[in-house]
N, C-alpha and C positions, 0 to 999 in steps of 0.2 A: 805059688810059688816064685822062689826068688832069683834074682838075676846076679850070678857070678862077675859078670863083666857088661861091658859097655856094647860089646857086639851081640851078646845073648839079647839082648833089651831089643838091642835094635833088627835083631831075626824075627823074635816075637811081634811084630807090627809090621812085616813085610807084607807087600800085597795090597797093601793101601795105596791110592793116589797119592799124587805129589801135594804137599801140601803148601797155600801160597803164602810168601812171606812179605811184609812191607818192612823193606830194609831202608830205613829212615837215614838218608844223608850218607849214604852208601861212596863218597870220594873217598875211600883210603883202600890201599893196599890189603891188607891182613882182612878187612871185614869184606873185600872182593871176593878174595881167594877164598876164604870160608865158605861165602855162599856159595861159589863154584863147585868146591868140593863137596856139597851138603848138596849140591844140586846135581852133580852126576853119581851121587852115591843112592839116587831116589830119594831124598827124604823132602826136599822143599823146590818150589820152583818161586825163584828171587822176585821180588818186584822192585826195581830200584827207584828209589824218589830221592830228587834232590837235582841238582844241576847238568841238565842231559849230557851235553857236549864232553864235561869234564868227567863226567863217571864211563862215559863208551867211552873217550879216551883212556882212559887207565886201563877200564878191561881188556881192552885192545892192547897197548902193550904190556901188562903182562902176560898176555898170551892165551887169555881163559877161552875155553873153548862156548859154543852158541852166543847168543842172542837174546839177553834177558829182557824181559820188558821195563820200561823206563818211564818214569813221571816226573814232569817239572814240577819244582818246588823253587823257591825265589828265596826262600831260608829255611833252618834248620826249625822253626816255630811253626813254619807253613809245611814242612813235610812230615813234624810229627801231624797235624790238624790231618792229613790227607791222610793218613797211615790208619787213622781213630777211625775216618770216615769209610774206609777200603771195610775194617771191622763190623763197623755199624750194617753196611752194606751187603755183608757175607760173600765181599769179595778179598778178605785177605783173614787166615787163619791162624796166622801170627807176627807177632812185631820184632824186630831186631834194628838193635842199635847198631847205629856208624858214629860217624865222626860228629859226636853232637853231646854235649853236656848230657849228665844223665836227669840232673834235675831239670831240663828242660821239656824230656820224653815225662817225667812224674810228673810232674807239676800239671801237664795235660789230662794224665790217666787218672788223677784222683778226682778231677771235678766232678759235681754230682750229672752236672748237663751232658757231659759225653756220653753216660749211661756204662760206663766199662768195668768199673770195680763190681763186682757179683754180690760178695759180703761185705763190705767194706772196709775190711782189712789185706792189703797187699803184704807178702812176704817171700823171702828168698830162700830158695831150694840148692843146695849143693849137692852135687852127685859126687861120689870118690870114687876109683879105682884103685886100690892099694893091695901090693905084692904081700902083705904080711895076713891079709883078711880073707874072707873066703866066700863074699860076695860082696855088690855094690853097697858103699855105704852112705847114706843121707844124712844132711846135716842141714838144720835149720833154728832161726834164722839169723846167718852171719852176717846180713851186709844193711837191712833194711831196717828193722824193729831194733832200736838202741838198748832201749831197757824195758823190755814188754811189760805191759800188764798182763793178770791170770787173763784174762780174755783174749788177750792178744798173743798169747802164747798157744789158747786153745785154735785160734785162727789158723795160727799156723801151722800147727800140727793137721788141722783140717786139711789145709790147701794142701800140705804134702801127700797127705793119705787120697785125696782128690787126683794128683798125679800117679800113685805108684796102682789104683785102680784102675784109671784111664790107660795103663800102659799093660794090665793084664795080671800085674801080682793082687788078689784078694784079700791077705793077711799080710798085715805090718808089725812087726814088733818094734815097737818104741820106745826108747831109755829118755827119760826126762833128767838129764845130768844136773849133779849139783857134787861138792867136795866129801860128803860123807852120804851115808845111806839112812839115817836116821832124822825124824824131823825136829829142828831145833828154831825154837821163834827168833832166836839170835842170827840165824838163816834166812833171808826170805824167801829162797830158791827153794830150798827144802820144801818151806810147807806149799809155795804153789805145785811143786812137782808132787806132794801127797794128796792137794786139791785136783791133780789133773789128773790121776791114778782112779781115785774117786770116779771121777765124771767116765773115766772110759769102764769103770765095772759098771756103771749106771747106764749105759748105753750111746754115751753122747759122743765116741771116736766109731763109728761103723768099721767092720772090717780092719779093727786094730787090738792087738794087746798093747797096755801103756804101764808102763813100770818106773817108779820114780817114788821117793827122790835113786836114784843109782850113781855112782861112781864110774868113770871113765874103765876103767881096768874092769870092773864086773860087767861092763856091758860088751865089752869086748875082748873077753881074755875068757876060756870056758876054764880054765886052769882057777884063775885069782876065783873066782865063784866059788867053785870047789873046795878049796883052801878056806876060805872064810864062811864055809856053808851057807853061805846065798843062794836059797831057792827059787829060780823066778822062769820062766819061759824065755824070757827074755835077754837073759844072763849067757855073755857069750855070743851072745845070736843075736843081735841088734839089728833093723833095717834103718832105724831112723835116729838121730841121737837130736834131742831139741835141746839148746845151749841156755843158759838161763840170760846171759846177756850179749848183744853184739861184741863185746871185748871179748869175751869165751870164746866165743865163736870164730871172732875174726883169725885169734891166735891158734887155735885149734886145728882149723883149714890151713894157714901158711905153715905151719907145724908139721903139718903131713904131706903137705905137700913139697913142700923143699926140703923138709929132711927125710923123710919116711918113704918120698918115691912114687906119692900117689898121683896119680890122673885125674882131674877136676873138670866138671862142667856144672853151670849153674843156670837158673830160670826165675823166672821173677812168678808168682802164682798168686791167684787172687781174681785176676781180671776175666773177662770173657773170653779171652785167649792167652796162652804162655806167651812171656814175654822176654826176649834174651837182651840182658844188659853186660856184657864183658865190658873186664876192664881193658884198656889200652893196652895196657902191657902184657896183656893173655897171649900165648901163642897161638898161630891160626888153630892148632889141633885142636886146643880147647873152646873153641869160638863155633869150627867145625863140630865137636861133640854134643855141643849147646843148642845149636841150631836143629841136630837130629834129635835131642830130649825134646825138643819144644814139640816138633813135627811128629814125633809118637806120642806126644800126648794129647793134639790136635787130632789125631789119628784115630785115637782111642775112645776121644767125645762123640757122644750120640747125638749130642743137641750141636744145632748150629753155632754159628762162632757170635 
């Protein structure tokens, strides 16, 4: 079963316990507001890591309900290290970036000695709720993998499938995007797309139907596929768009967000726990939704963090 919107997804995981979220250097208004809202909606239990007095004062100044757990850290780097330790000790089920540079978090997460990367490739999944589309749409990778090689693209798809399966969607329709539907050696993304489709046929992507190369219109618009005579179960009904590179993904997400009224939320996958790394300019609503997405995935995982 696919999800028509974010609320339907969240309703599907209701009844799970609150997921402890390590909020790294949470001394920032929007981060605290989002953490509070996600807490009140029954998704996360925030653990604020950073300067205790400053975070508690900011929480109270904002008039936020409750008294979250606060752990002291003298610097953003120390806060990241403490969050990683909480995950390793089974005391946190997701990590949320606060007022800290993304590079500071990612730099520590990818270190082998920290043991957080499960498959060796971290990737970014964006979910979008679009007025013009009949269900939630996923896109990967639009923020981390710049010009991914074939195996990195495959890893990003597997990471995304891990998310979908974790929240209860057992079959995922994946469209590997390109400008055209035919393989052209002069367009490397079409060659990769065909290989990924073949990998899917061979069973490399459990619980998924992988199509590619396929253009955006064929993946998203049933009428386009009918007009062009394109036959595929993915046509006009894609759950996940696998983009060829970060430029294509970034442009697509921003176009759908700012020009097509899309509501977005994103999570970093491939680690032992989901990681929320929102842009500082993201509205509170997007940050709340991202935290709830990460909590839904954490709740759906049978293994511990």
